[in-house]
Steps between C-alpha positions, in 0.01 A plus 500: 500500500822315429601255770816602682740255662868576535614168644769478231556872444827682451531668840302748713519777241353280231228382735400856580458617144362170373225534757473868419432444134305174551723284290479128448680236703689359203605842374633613836683172544696536176833683537616720214852609406627817666547777243561253218519642146293347223686359203643786294335751732578867438505566877666390819395549862775651714453472876544837672397426858320256728206589720233333713206400276508802263165563329505856360742771387477875440726798435487858624547826309860620502621187679685204345413271792278199435234463770385142552203384707547177694181305562609456861440872559812704425574752226867472407734739319740341249777722364793385287400141574514545876199469731494772765518342847205700634161480327334816371175385661453199728148360530612149590331516841173622348445298183311173482734223396280233342419417142515804271497743787781728610669793328388473138563824311704822493485822298651849523309818426624676183620786724745259666395618846250233597499122495204261511478141617220245453489251786268281706468542876485236774133435420568469128350832389659720233662837565652748259725714718701814424827630644686822428845396380813708442725218384617428854207491742134403461279718723142628539333164450131504411249253357363607164261212438369196690310196371360219713573157352238224533753222437878465527577467129477720188631824647657633180753746634648682201549877527613725214470861397367537149612748235221729627666525843226308680549194721355171369427227757427132427257307720399137449143375517512435875604138478366151556438338159282599205421841652211383724401856591485612136742785566666502159185619324370716786602865459370566851819355649873558448568125498587355160602843370780735414446835672626845393547780754703808581651392834599852603155578636312459827552208496492502118321662206300327226586629150197658336547300181491158668246289308247442780489836676149567367367143532256454785606225740846461349825573681650809336856380560459212252702516178461140374298199617429131440837386636579193709846565642697763306829420672706727272428770242718761329489805275693522175728801560485593128128463421335509843312175426420270793586128517333287770588146603188341652554167677262229380270258683453156340639499149646826366749772588456835326661833418260790441564828323356852499611789277620812678215674685246223431308446824177326585599175328341173619754217476240230553561324831307303627296455185811418302844349560745585225296506178258235627167509681549404865270238654200590289550876518444708189773751422325766297633853475839405644850558369686186402857447615781559251691198635373180658669172580382176662540423867684184611655436158876483547462601863325831424323650798500880535567776249750772594453809283808702416570807287541609142873545453594861417864491607808508276733231633311200356404595142350157433225577756408843366123548496434153640285416803656265758299269723549168676355228718581450868508120508618411149760774531515596134532860383357582159493806275250603236469808275292759683325601177417136412478316832485123503653208687848622406839333534676377811819688588589331828385350828501634855416286798203637698459806278296744710516834318677728253634851548602797283758771571518862388666403171241239409733210584326198647549280805354171619435393860503148638315413817797281593705820544683623189447833327613469137578763237395397149792558263606425144644151473821632346692824535 
């Protein structure tokens, strides 16, 4: 477990996510430029709006509004750069407010009629909750899934519908440090996994082709396992491939990859961290990350996975995967068909997440408040 002390942090928002992602003291204490371009960068970051600790973004079918989740518990609608005065959903009186807890993820059903939030309650336990939504009012609230959390950290929180129309849900290993309960490698628990369900069930339905439906003792909802804290993942809108940013423990941050429809993959935690055996563990039969980078170096602390760019407004990013680091603040891109460390294209202070709109254009969120649109540097 990384030691956490925010005595010289960059404000309450930074403290919350630094603790959430278990970053180092020195990394959290180092300020980074706000939306600064790298030298000769092909992109710029244009601020669209300011919110309260934004951590996730989603869009809804037939609706140009950007929906942004604030860690403090509110889902906000942003249209034409203006934040609606009333939240779409307000859980601020129900969410836990410490460390990585709070409102952590948002997704809309492909039918556009239902929205889903991932959040932690006053006792720190995870809920995935559904509302019917008509673009104006959120009604008919119901819990789809509930997971007790043994510790306050490593809650994951990402929600996304895949190209197959199913809801994918990220859960961390349960917390503490080093995965003391062995949850990452235990398919008898949801912790340390990405789940795959049809949420329009009672309370949900497990797809028949999930990889562990016929495995005795395994949870049938599991799609992928061996994860520490998959804070953000995304699907390539062109290929359907999955990209997973898994926050590291002692030495390495990693981005994992799965081709479209490839479930049942073991990503190695807690036998492996990055491409390296972890504390004497032996990582056999596990998938290696496609990107890794060292913790602490240059202020690195927590990987933030983004998207493969499939828009049209920034040709220089075409077919490239974007990702960044929360504390160091850099944003890098790498070819999706040949992923590596990539090249830096800019810096965003307290980078918390990325978002994608209907046209494949990308956005970046800062925990300090701004929502940025990623644009071509010229034109």
